[in-house]
N, C-alpha and C positions, 0 to 999 in steps of 0.2 A: 027762776027769772034772773036775768042779768042785772046786777046792781050797778048803778052809775058810779063812775070813779069819783064823782064829786062827793059821794058818801064816804069814800075811803079817805079823802083829804078833808078832815073836819077839825084837826087840831090847830090851835093858834100857833103862828110861827112855823117851825119845821113840821111838815106834814108826813113826809116819808123820806127815809134815808137808807140807801142800799150800797153794798160793797160787793165787788167780785175780785178774786185774786187767784191766780195759779200759783200755789204756794211753793212748789218744788219740795215741799216738806222735808223729810229726813235726808234727802239728797243734798240739801244746802249745807255748807260749812257753818259751824256754830248754830245748828238748827234749833237747839234748846233756847239759846238767847233770842233767836228770831221768833220763836213761838211766843216767848214772853213779850216781845215788842208788838206782835200782832194782838196779843191779849190786851195790852195797854191801849192800842189804838181803838179796838172795839169798845172798850169801856169809855174812852174819851169821846168817841164819835156817837155812841149810843145808837147803833144801826138797828133798823127794824128787821132787815133781811140781809143775810150774808151768803154768798155762793163761793165755794172753794173747790179748786181742782188740783189734781195730782196729790190727793190725800192718801197717804200710804200707811200700811201696817206690815210688819215683817211676817213673811210666810212662816217663820220658825217661832214667832211669839206665841205665848199661851192665850187661849181663848178666855174672854171674861166670863165668869160664872153668871154675872148679871150686870145690867146697865141700870141707870136711874130712870125714874118716871119721865124724864125729859127726852129720852131717846124714842124716836118715832120709826119703828122698823118698817121695811117694805115686805111685800108678800114673798119675794125671792131672797130675803136678807142673807147676805154673806155674814158669817159669824164675826163679831167684833173682837179684836185682839187687844192685848194690854197696851201696846204701843201705837194704836191707831191715832194718827195725828189729830183728827177731829175730836176724838175722845179726850186726848190730853189737853186740847184747847178748851173744851167744855169744863174739864176739871180745874184748869187754871182760872177760868172765869168764875167758876163756883167758889173757889178759894178767896176771890175778891168780892164775893157777895152778889155776883151777877149770874143769872140763869138764862140759858137759851135752850129752846127745843131744837133737836138736831136729827138729821138723817144722813146716812152714808151707804153706798153700795159699791161693789168692786166692778171694774171694767176688765182688767187684765193684769198679768204679772209684769212688773217693771223692774229693770236692772237685775233680773233673775232672782231677786230676794224679797221683793215687795209685792203685796197685793194693792194695786192702785185703783182709785176711784174718785168719785165726786161727792161733795157734801153740801148740805143746806143747813143754815141756822136761822131761826126765827124767834121773835119774842113770844109768839103765839104757837100753839100746837100745830103740827104739820100732819095732814093726811098723806103720808108719803108713799110713793111708788117708784119703781125703777124699770127701765126697759132698754134692751139692746136696740140700737138703731142702725148698727153696722151689719154688713153681710156676715161677718165672722162673729161667733160667740165664744170662740175658743179662749180659755184663760191664758194660754201661752202665746197668743197672737196679739201684738200691741195694736193691731188694727181694730180689735174688738172695743167698741165704745158703748157704754151703758149710761144713759142719762138718769139723773135722780130728780124727781119733781113731785109736786103735790099742791094741795090747797092749804093755805094758811089765812090769817087775817091781819089787816092793818086798819086800825081805828074801827074795829068791830065789823068790818066788811070783808068778804072773802076775796082772795086774790090767788091766782095760779103762779107758781114760781118753779123755775127749772135751773139746775146747775149743769152747764154744758161744757164738754170738752170734745170737740169734733176733730176728725182727721183732716189732712191736707187735701186740697183740690187735686183730683186726678182727671176726671172728665164728667160730663153731665149724667153718666150712668153708674158711676161708682165713686168710692171715696166720700168726700164731703157732700156732694150732691145727693148721693144715695141716702146718707144719714139725715140730711136736711128734709128730704121728702118724707122719711119715716117720722121725723119730728113733727112735721106739719100734720101728719095723720093723728098724732097725739093731741095736737092743739085743736083740731076740728071738733073734738068732743068736749071742749072746754068753753063754757059760756061766760066765765069770769074775766076781768082784766088780767093781763099777763105780764110777767117779767121773765125774760130769758137772759141769764147772766153767765158769762164764762169766756173760755178760750176757744175762739172760732177758727184759729189757724189760717185765716185768709185776710191779707192786708186790705185796707180800705181804698187803696189806689189801684187795685187789680180788677181784671175782668171777672174774677171769681166773686168779688164783693158786689159788683154790679149784678151778677146773676142772683146772688143771695138776696139783695134788696128788691129785685123784681119778683122774687118768689118767697115773699115774707108774710103772706096772709094779711092780717090787720096790724102787723108789727112795724115799728120804725126804730132806727138806730137813735138812741137817746142823745148821742153827740150832735146829731143834725138838728134836733129841736130844742136843745138846751138854751135857755136865755143867756147863760153865762158859761163860758168854757175856760177851764184852767188846765192846760196841757192837752196832749192828744196821744202821742206814741206810748205804747206799753212795752215795747222791746227795742233796745238800742244797739244790739250787737248780735253776734252769732251765739245761739243757744241750742240746746237739744232740739232736734227737728229742724233747725234753721242754721245748720253748721256753716253754710257759705254766705250767710247774710252779712252785709256791710253797712246797712242803713237803718234808720229809725222806722219802726213799723207799728201800726195800730192793728192789733189782732185780737185784743180782748175787748169785749163789747157788753153793753146792757141794752137789749132790745125791749121795748115796751109797747103795750097797746097804744094805738094812736090817740085814745081818749085820756091817757095819763100825761099830765103836764110835767115838764122837767125844768126846774128853775136853775139848777147848776149841775154841771158835769166837771169832775175833777180827777186828775190822775194822781194817785197816792203811792206812798212807799217809793219815792223817787230819790231819796237822800236829801231833800230840801226840808219840808215840814215833818216828814216821817223818815225813818231809816230805810235803806234798801234791805228787804228781807227775802227776796226771791230773784230768779232770773227774769221774771216778769214784774212790771209795775201793776198796781191795782187800779180799779176804776170805781169811783164813788159818784152816786147821783143823789140829788135832793129834789123833791117835788112837792 
């Protein structure tokens, strides 16, 4: 039976707090410092759910003999290696006395030397799964896109979460549109409230975004329903994949079930309240 989202939001004060960030992980200059800054922000903000994209591990790095009880593997799990960015983040949090359950799986090889994928962190255990939504499943094809998702809990009630990193728009039959239709197929089997967080690679002022919002099942862009908005754009310049860009873009989103209230939407890691740690800014919501 579907549980009402009102049962999810039972804590006094802050009920739910979530973050999404395309980290650019080990590709970033001073990446170890930026990982420490991300660790600090997670501890300070006390997020319930975190979705991270471009989470890399070196192809040449040794496989871990074992992970902790907080790791939530998928059925198709790619082996975790010693320099997996999410694993390093989890260990940094653990060293500060903070534990998160986490999941990660690989989409494709990036920059010829990294196994790149998406990750989820939750305060509660994740029943984790992963699935290719792209037409290509080839590891050496950057068009290969695998979403990491699962069921976790907020305030003792189940909620579906997905860390998303989609391709760019090509047409209504391939690229982003193809991947989104396959994502909707996953969502159709889910009766719980939903959070889809990540890099959608489609600006909110485009026809692509209009198509997305018209084909979004029971989901809504959290920015549109937030009672308070602090910032909007998550990319300010040309970055990987947007080499010719010259304007501010909002391409990172948190889509929520229409039954989930959003009190505040805030762009983070902008260099104002938090340091810039990636070529994307992050998005934080409270509800």
